[in-house]
C-alpha positions as CSV (number, residue, x, y, z in Angstrom):
1,M,0.1,0.2,0.1
2,L,3.0,2.4,1.1
3,Q,4.4,1.5,-2.5
4,Q,1.3,2.3,-4.1
5,R,1.1,5.6,-2.5
6,Q,4.7,6.7,-3.9
7,N,3.9,5.5,-7.0
8,I,1.1,7.7,-7.4
9,A,2.6,10.4,-6.0
10,T,5.6,10.3,-8.2
11,Q,3.8,9.6,-11.6
12,K,0.7,11.6,-11.2
13,D,0.4,14.4,-13.3
14,S,0.6,17.5,-11.4
15,I,0.1,19.7,-14.5
16,I,-3.6,18.9,-15.2
17,I,-4.3,19.1,-11.1
18,W,-3.2,22.5,-11.3
19,L,-5.1,23.6,-14.1
20,Y,-8.1,22.0,-12.5
21,G,-7.7,23.9,-9.5
22,I,-6.7,27.3,-10.9
23,I,-10.2,26.8,-13.1
24,A,-12.3,25.9,-10.3
25,L,-11.0,29.0,-8.2
26,I,-11.6,31.4,-10.8
27,G,-15.4,29.8,-11.0
28,L,-15.7,30.2,-7.6
29,I,-14.6,33.8,-7.7
30,C,-17.0,34.7,-10.5
31,I,-19.8,33.1,-8.7
32,I,-18.6,35.5,-5.4
33,S,-18.7,38.8,-8.3
34,V,-22.3,37.7,-9.2
35,E,-24.0,37.3,-5.4
36,H,-22.1,38.9,-2.8
37,K,-23.0,42.4,-1.9
38,S,-21.0,45.0,-0.3
39,N,-23.0,45.0,3.0
40,D,-22.6,41.1,3.4
41,D,-20.4,39.4,6.2
42,F,-18.0,37.7,3.5
43,F,-16.9,34.7,6.0
44,K,-20.2,34.4,7.6
45,S,-21.9,33.8,3.9
46,L,-19.0,31.9,3.0
47,L,-19.8,29.5,5.8
48,G,-23.3,29.7,6.1
49,F,-24.3,27.4,3.2
50,Q,-26.8,29.8,2.1
51,K,-25.6,31.8,-0.8
52,N,-24.7,29.6,-4.1
53,Y,-21.1,30.6,-3.6
54,S,-21.0,29.2,-0.4
55,K,-22.5,25.8,-1.3
56,Q,-19.8,25.9,-4.2
57,F,-17.1,26.2,-1.8
58,F,-18.3,23.3,0.3
59,Y,-18.8,21.3,-3.2
60,L,-15.1,22.0,-3.9
61,I,-14.1,20.7,-0.4
62,I,-16.5,17.5,-1.0
63,C,-14.7,17.3,-4.7
64,T,-11.2,17.4,-3.3
65,V,-11.7,14.7,-0.7
66,I,-13.3,12.8,-3.5
67,A,-10.1,13.5,-6.0
68,T,-7.9,12.3,-3.1
69,F,-10.0,9.2,-2.5
70,I,-9.7,8.3,-6.5
71,L,-6.0,9.0,-6.1
72,L,-5.6,6.1,-3.6
73,T,-7.8,3.9,-5.5
74,D,-6.6,0.8,-7.3
75,S,-6.7,2.0,-11.1
76,K,-7.8,-2.3,-11.6
77,F,-11.3,-1.1,-9.9
78,F,-12.0,1.2,-12.7
79,T,-11.5,-1.4,-15.4
80,A,-13.2,-4.2,-13.1
81,T,-16.7,-2.0,-12.9
82,P,-17.7,0.0,-15.9
83,N,-20.5,-2.2,-16.8
84,L,-22.0,-2.4,-13.4
85,L,-21.3,1.6,-13.1
86,Y,-23.2,2.0,-16.5
87,A,-26.0,0.0,-15.2
88,I,-26.3,2.0,-12.2
89,G,-26.3,5.1,-14.4
90,I,-28.7,3.7,-16.4
91,L,-31.3,2.8,-13.5
92,L,-30.3,6.1,-11.8
93,M,-31.5,7.9,-15.2
94,L,-34.6,5.9,-15.1
95,A,-35.3,6.4,-11.6
96,T,-36.0,10.2,-12.6
97,F,-39.3,9.1,-13.9
98,V,-40.5,8.1,-10.6
99,I,-38.8,10.1,-7.9
100,G,-37.0,12.6,-9.9
101,K,-37.5,16.4,-9.3
102,T,-38.5,18.9,-12.0
103,V,-36.3,21.8,-12.5
104,N,-36.5,24.3,-15.2
105,G,-39.1,22.2,-16.8
106,S,-37.0,19.1,-16.9
107,K,-37.4,16.0,-14.6
108,S,-33.9,15.1,-14.5
109,W,-32.9,15.4,-11.0
110,I,-33.0,13.4,-7.7
111,P,-33.2,15.4,-4.6
112,L,-30.4,14.5,-2.0
113,G,-31.1,17.0,0.5
114,F,-27.7,19.2,0.3
115,M,-27.8,19.0,-3.4
116,N,-29.6,17.6,-6.2
117,L,-28.0,14.6,-8.2
118,Q,-28.4,14.7,-12.1
119,P,-28.0,11.3,-13.5
120,V,-27.6,12.3,-17.1
121,E,-24.7,14.5,-16.2
122,T,-22.7,12.0,-13.9
123,C,-23.7,9.0,-16.4
124,K,-21.2,10.3,-18.9
125,I,-18.4,9.2,-16.5
126,F,-20.0,5.7,-16.7
127,A,-20.7,5.8,-20.5
128,S,-17.0,6.9,-20.8
129,L,-15.9,4.0,-18.8
130,A,-18.0,1.4,-20.4
131,L,-16.9,2.7,-23.8
132,A,-13.4,2.5,-23.0
133,K,-13.8,-1.1,-21.3
134,Y,-15.4,-2.7,-24.5
135,L,-13.1,-1.1,-27.4
136,S,-10.0,-2.5,-25.0
137,R,-11.6,-5.8,-24.8
138,P,-8.9,-8.3,-26.7
139,E,-12.2,-10.0,-28.6
140,T,-13.8,-6.7,-29.9
141,D,-12.8,-6.1,-33.5
142,F,-14.1,-2.5,-34.1
143,S,-13.9,-3.1,-37.7
144,K,-16.8,-5.1,-37.8
145,P,-20.1,-3.5,-37.8
146,R,-21.5,-5.6,-35.1
147,S,-18.9,-4.2,-32.8
148,Q,-19.5,-0.6,-34.1
149,M,-23.2,-0.7,-33.4
150,I,-22.7,-2.2,-29.7
151,A,-20.1,0.7,-29.1
152,T,-22.5,3.1,-30.7
153,S,-25.3,1.9,-28.3
154,I,-23.5,2.2,-25.4
155,C,-22.6,6.1,-26.3
156,F,-26.5,6.8,-27.8
157,L,-28.7,4.9,-25.1
158,P,-28.5,7.6,-22.2
159,I,-29.6,10.0,-25.1
160,I,-32.7,8.4,-25.4
161,F,-33.5,8.9,-21.6
162,S,-32.3,12.5,-21.8
163,L,-34.6,13.3,-24.3
164,L,-37.5,12.1,-22.5
165,Q,-36.3,14.0,-19.5
166,N,-36.4,17.2,-21.6
167,E,-32.5,17.1,-21.2
168,T,-31.9,18.1,-25.0
169,G,-28.5,19.9,-24.3
170,L,-26.9,17.2,-22.3
171,A,-28.1,14.8,-24.7
172,L,-26.2,16.5,-27.6
173,V,-23.1,15.9,-25.5
174,Y,-23.2,11.9,-25.7
175,L,-22.5,12.6,-29.6
176,T,-19.3,13.6,-28.7
177,F,-18.1,9.8,-28.2
178,L,-17.8,9.7,-31.8
179,L,-14.6,11.4,-31.4
180,P,-12.8,8.4,-29.5
181,M,-14.7,6.0,-31.4
182,Y,-13.2,7.7,-34.6
183,R,-9.6,7.8,-32.7
184,E,-10.0,3.9,-32.4
185,G,-10.8,3.2,-36.1
186,F,-14.5,4.4,-36.3
187,P,-15.0,4.5,-40.4
188,P,-14.7,7.9,-41.6
189,I,-17.5,7.6,-43.7
190,Y,-19.7,8.0,-40.5
191,L,-18.4,11.3,-39.8
192,I,-18.8,12.7,-43.1
193,L,-22.3,11.4,-43.2
194,G,-22.9,13.2,-39.5
195,V,-20.9,16.5,-40.6
196,S,-23.3,16.5,-44.2
197,L,-26.2,16.1,-42.0
198,G,-24.9,19.2,-39.6
199,I,-24.7,21.4,-42.3
200,L,-28.0,20.3,-44.3
201,L,-29.6,21.0,-40.6
202,I,-27.9,24.6,-40.7
203,V,-29.1,24.9,-44.3
204,S,-32.7,24.0,-43.1
205,L,-32.5,26.6,-40.7
206,L,-31.7,29.5,-43.2
207,F,-34.4,28.8,-45.9
208,P,-38.0,27.2,-46.1
209,T,-38.2,23.6,-46.4
210,N,-40.3,23.8,-49.7
211,Q,-37.8,25.9,-51.1
212,L,-35.1,23.5,-50.1
213,L,-36.7,20.2,-51.3
214,I,-37.2,22.1,-55.0
215,A,-33.5,23.0,-54.7
216,F,-32.5,19.5,-54.0
217,T,-34.5,18.2,-56.7
218,C,-33.0,20.4,-59.2
219,I,-29.4,19.9,-58.0
220,A,-30.0,16.3,-58.4
221,L,-31.3,16.5,-62.1
222,L,-28.6,18.8,-63.5
223,V,-26.2,16.4,-61.6
224,A,-27.7,13.4,-63.5
225,Y,-27.8,15.6,-66.9
226,F,-24.5,16.4,-66.6
227,L,-23.2,12.9,-66.1
228,K,-25.8,11.0,-68.1
229,R,-23.1,9.3,-70.7
230,K,-21.3,7.8,-67.2
231,I,-25.0,6.9,-65.8
232,K,-25.6,5.0,-69.0
233,R,-22.2,2.8,-68.6
234,N,-22.5,2.8,-64.6
235,K,-25.7,2.5,-63.4
236,S,-24.3,3.2,-59.8
237,I,-23.7,6.8,-59.9
238,L,-27.7,7.0,-60.6
239,L,-28.6,4.8,-57.5
240,L,-26.2,6.9,-55.7
241,I,-28.0,10.4,-56.8
242,V,-31.4,8.8,-55.9
243,I,-30.1,7.9,-52.2
244,T,-28.4,11.2,-51.5
245,W,-31.6,13.1,-52.8
246,G,-33.7,10.6,-50.7
247,I,-31.7,11.4,-47.6
248,S,-31.5,14.9,-48.1
249,A,-35.2,15.5,-48.9
250,A,-36.2,12.8,-46.1
251,F,-33.6,14.6,-43.4
252,V,-35.2,18.3,-44.2
253,G,-38.4,17.3,-44.9
254,V,-39.2,14.8,-42.1
255,A,-36.4,14.4,-39.5
256,V,-36.1,18.5,-38.9
257,P,-39.4,19.0,-38.5
258,F,-40.1,16.4,-36.1
259,M,-36.6,17.3,-34.2
260,F,-38.2,21.1,-33.6
261,K,-41.5,20.0,-32.9
262,H,-40.6,16.9,-30.5
263,V,-37.5,16.8,-29.4
264,F,-36.5,20.5,-29.0
265,Q,-38.5,22.4,-26.3
266,K,-40.5,25.6,-27.6
267,Y,-37.9,27.7,-25.9
268,Q,-35.0,26.4,-27.6
269,S,-36.4,26.0,-31.0
270,D,-37.4,29.9,-30.8
271,R,-33.7,30.9,-29.7
272,I,-32.3,28.5,-32.6
273,F,-34.5,30.3,-35.3
274,S,-33.9,33.7,-33.8
275,M,-29.9,33.5,-34.0
276,V,-30.5,33.1,-37.9
277,G,-33.1,35.9,-37.9
278,R,-36.2,33.7,-38.8
279,D,-39.4,33.0,-37.0
280,N,-39.9,29.5,-35.9
281,P,-41.8,28.0,-39.1
282,F,-42.8,24.9,-37.1
283,I,-45.1,26.2,-34.3
284,E,-46.8,28.7,-36.2
285,Q,-50.1,28.2,-34.9
286,E,-48.8,29.2,-31.5
287,D,-47.7,32.4,-32.7
288,G,-50.5,34.4,-33.2
289,K,-52.0,33.5,-29.7
290,N,-52.3,36.0,-26.8
291,D,-50.3,35.8,-23.9
292,V,-52.6,34.9,-20.9
293,E,-51.8,37.4,-18.5
294,T,-50.7,40.4,-20.4
295,G,-53.1,39.7,-23.4
296,K,-50.4,40.7,-26.0
297,K,-48.8,38.7,-28.3
298,P,-45.3,36.9,-27.1
299,S,-42.4,38.7,-27.9
300,K,-39.7,37.4,-30.2
301,D,-37.0,39.4,-28.0
302,K,-38.3,37.7,-24.8
303,E,-36.7,34.4,-26.3
304,N,-33.6,36.0,-26.6
305,Y,-33.3,38.1,-23.7
306,N,-30.9,36.3,-21.6
307,V,-28.4,36.4,-24.7
308,K,-28.7,40.2,-25.5
309,Q,-28.0,40.9,-21.6
310,S,-25.2,38.5,-21.9
311,K,-23.3,40.3,-24.7
312,I,-24.1,43.4,-22.8
313,A,-22.4,42.4,-19.7
314,I,-19.4,40.8,-21.5
315,G,-19.2,43.8,-23.8
316,S,-19.3,46.1,-21.0
317,G,-16.3,44.8,-19.7
318,G,-13.9,46.1,-22.0
319,F,-10.2,45.2,-22.3
320,F,-9.4,44.9,-18.4
321,G,-12.9,44.7,-17.0
322,K,-14.7,47.1,-14.5
323,G,-12.7,45.0,-11.6
324,F,-13.5,42.7,-9.0
325,M,-17.6,42.7,-7.9
326,K,-18.0,45.9,-9.8
327,G,-19.9,44.6,-12.9
328,T,-23.3,46.3,-13.0
329,Q,-25.0,44.0,-15.3
330,T,-24.1,41.0,-13.2
331,Q,-24.5,42.8,-9.7
332,G,-28.0,43.8,-11.0
333,D,-29.1,40.3,-11.5
334,F,-29.9,41.5,-15.2
335,V,-28.4,38.0,-16.8
336,P,-30.3,34.9,-16.0
337,E,-28.8,32.1,-14.7
338,Q,-25.4,33.7,-14.5
339,H,-23.9,32.0,-11.8
340,T,-24.8,28.5,-13.8
341,D,-25.1,28.5,-17.7
342,F,-24.1,32.0,-17.9
343,I,-20.8,32.3,-15.5
344,F,-18.9,33.3,-18.5
345,T,-20.6,37.0,-18.5
346,S,-19.2,37.1,-15.0
347,L,-15.8,36.6,-16.1
348,G,-16.4,38.9,-19.0
349,E,-17.6,41.9,-17.2
350,N,-15.2,41.6,-14.1
351,F,-12.0,41.1,-15.9
352,G,-12.8,41.9,-19.6
353,F,-10.9,40.6,-22.7
354,V,-7.7,39.9,-20.7
355,G,-9.7,37.5,-18.2
356,C,-11.9,35.7,-20.7
357,T,-8.4,35.1,-23.1
358,I,-6.4,33.7,-19.8
359,L,-9.6,31.3,-19.2
360,M,-9.5,30.0,-22.9
361,L,-5.8,29.6,-22.7
362,L,-6.3,27.4,-19.1
363,Y,-9.2,25.2,-20.9
364,L,-6.9,24.9,-24.0
365,G,-4.0,23.6,-22.0
366,L,-6.2,21.2,-20.0
367,L,-7.6,20.1,-23.1
368,L,-4.2,19.6,-24.8
369,R,-2.8,18.1,-21.4
370,I,-5.5,15.6,-21.6
371,I,-4.7,14.4,-25.1
372,F,-1.2,14.4,-24.0
373,I,-1.6,11.9,-21.2
374,A,-4.3,10.1,-23.6
375,E,-1.8,9.3,-26.3
376,R,1.1,8.3,-23.7
377,Q,-0.9,5.4,-22.5
378,R,-0.1,1.8,-23.2
379,S,-3.6,0.8,-22.4
380,T,-6.3,1.4,-25.1
381,F,-8.7,1.8,-21.9
382,S,-6.7,4.5,-20.7
383,R,-6.3,6.1,-24.0
384,V,-10.3,6.0,-25.1
385,Y,-10.9,7.2,-21.7
386,G,-8.7,10.0,-22.0
387,Y,-10.5,11.0,-25.4
388,C,-13.7,10.5,-23.9
389,V,-12.7,13.0,-21.2
390,A,-11.0,15.6,-23.7
391,A,-14.3,15.2,-26.0
392,I,-16.7,16.0,-23.5
393,I,-15.0,19.1,-21.9
394,F,-14.4,20.6,-25.4
395,F,-17.9,20.1,-26.3
396,H,-19.2,22.0,-22.8
397,V,-16.5,24.6,-23.3
398,A,-17.0,25.5,-27.0
399,I,-21.1,25.3,-26.7
400,N,-21.4,27.2,-23.1
401,I,-19.3,30.1,-24.5
402,G,-20.4,30.0,-27.9
403,M,-24.3,30.6,-26.2
404,T,-23.3,33.2,-23.9
405,I,-21.7,35.2,-27.0
406,G,-24.8,34.6,-29.3
407,L,-23.0,32.0,-31.4
408,A,-24.7,28.8,-30.4
409,P,-28.2,28.0,-29.5
410,V,-29.0,28.2,-25.7
411,I,-29.4,24.8,-24.8
412,G,-28.4,24.4,-21.2
413,I,-24.7,23.4,-21.4
414,T,-22.6,24.2,-18.2
415,L,-19.2,25.6,-18.2
416,P,-16.6,22.7,-17.0
417,L,-15.6,23.4,-13.3
418,M,-17.1,27.3,-13.6
419,S,-20.5,26.7,-13.2
420,Y,-22.5,26.5,-9.8
421,G,-23.7,23.0,-9.3
422,G,-22.6,20.1,-7.3
423,S,-23.7,17.8,-9.9
424,S,-21.7,19.7,-12.7
425,L,-18.7,20.4,-10.8
426,L,-18.6,16.6,-9.2
427,T,-18.8,15.2,-12.8
428,F,-15.9,16.9,-14.0
429,T,-13.7,16.1,-10.9
430,I,-14.4,12.6,-11.3
431,L,-14.0,12.5,-15.0
432,I,-10.5,14.4,-14.5
433,F,-9.1,12.3,-11.7
434,I,-10.1,9.3,-12.9
435,L,-7.7,10.0,-15.9
436,V,-5.2,11.2,-13.5
437,R,-5.4,7.7,-11.5
438,L,-5.2,5.7,-14.8
439,D,-2.3,7.6,-15.9
440,A,-0.2,6.9,-12.9
441,D,-0.4,3.2,-14.3
442,R,0.5,4.3,-17.5
443,Q,3.2,1.3,-17.8
444,M,0.7,-1.1,-17.2
445,V,-1.7,-2.5,-19.9
446,L,-5.0,-2.1,-18.2
447,R,-8.3,-3.7,-19.9
């Protein structure tokens, strides 16, 4: 046991631990700057477990204890229990339908008294371990469609429960597992298809469906006309054109309307379309209805209020910022969810462009270090897990910062280690420190 502790102390990656600590501390400072008032007794508030920054402070202490416990755990524990942990994660997600607590229209929380646990958030840990376990099995041949389907099912099963819980944003996080799968030999054609569908989705936001269907038909006919000689010789080209047209038409004409009517919440789809300057065409029947309380038509600006306030707060910070706790927008509570999903606005207003740049460099350093750690592993299990962690953090950072500055739709994605919340902080702490623990035994071949 003593030898194991000495090995951990010498082999653990201190750089990633320092990056974790600095980012988490910046997050705590930003929450304090949002919520603390000048007439409050700071130390009394900090230790009183009444303010959000007080709770976050205690969550950090708890996470420090859990991180230490993970570092002292035998790394073989994480290779022996992924399937069991994954099953527990799925059961917890199912339990939310029975004992779950509804927060902001999403019944995805289990109340624990001192905090609310969000299984769809913590299940990212279990899905990462389960995927790493499956891909590291000697009998897994990832070049075969059966193995690809099983690996994809491991990643996509939580998506179903996330959507049923109205957690569309967190459901999208699980799509990032395609990146570690691609690193392990997932056929590029699936990624190309995914990117193509993403481009089609963006195009379908910009133009009406009937215009797109006419355009796809014209393009298909033009391509067929110019390739008519080759088509006569090789009918597979004609088949490819027909299949491509069919997929595009089905996606734009059927899949996209279904997604915005039945998958996304109304406020989410409204915000997405407002980004491209269009009214939501899939709920036109609701646009003409009057608001029950005011008797007025719903304002389109209402849907983008938080993004506009976020932009104002970040822009007002200028180059160096207004200073700690001197932000008028965040101190005045003008930005909704400014201590959770929109915590980046606090940093932008208080510390300006310089503070935002430093945070982005810290995240970049964290991601590069995680990838470096993943690549130096002898074990497939550790490498796959490392890429899962990198993909999850990258998605959260990119989407969260993108939505605070109006470049991405507001879908309820937290900023890793920065946003207030026990579930989010606990999840990213466990994700990172399991990787640190596996890296301490990087000379071992873990399965």
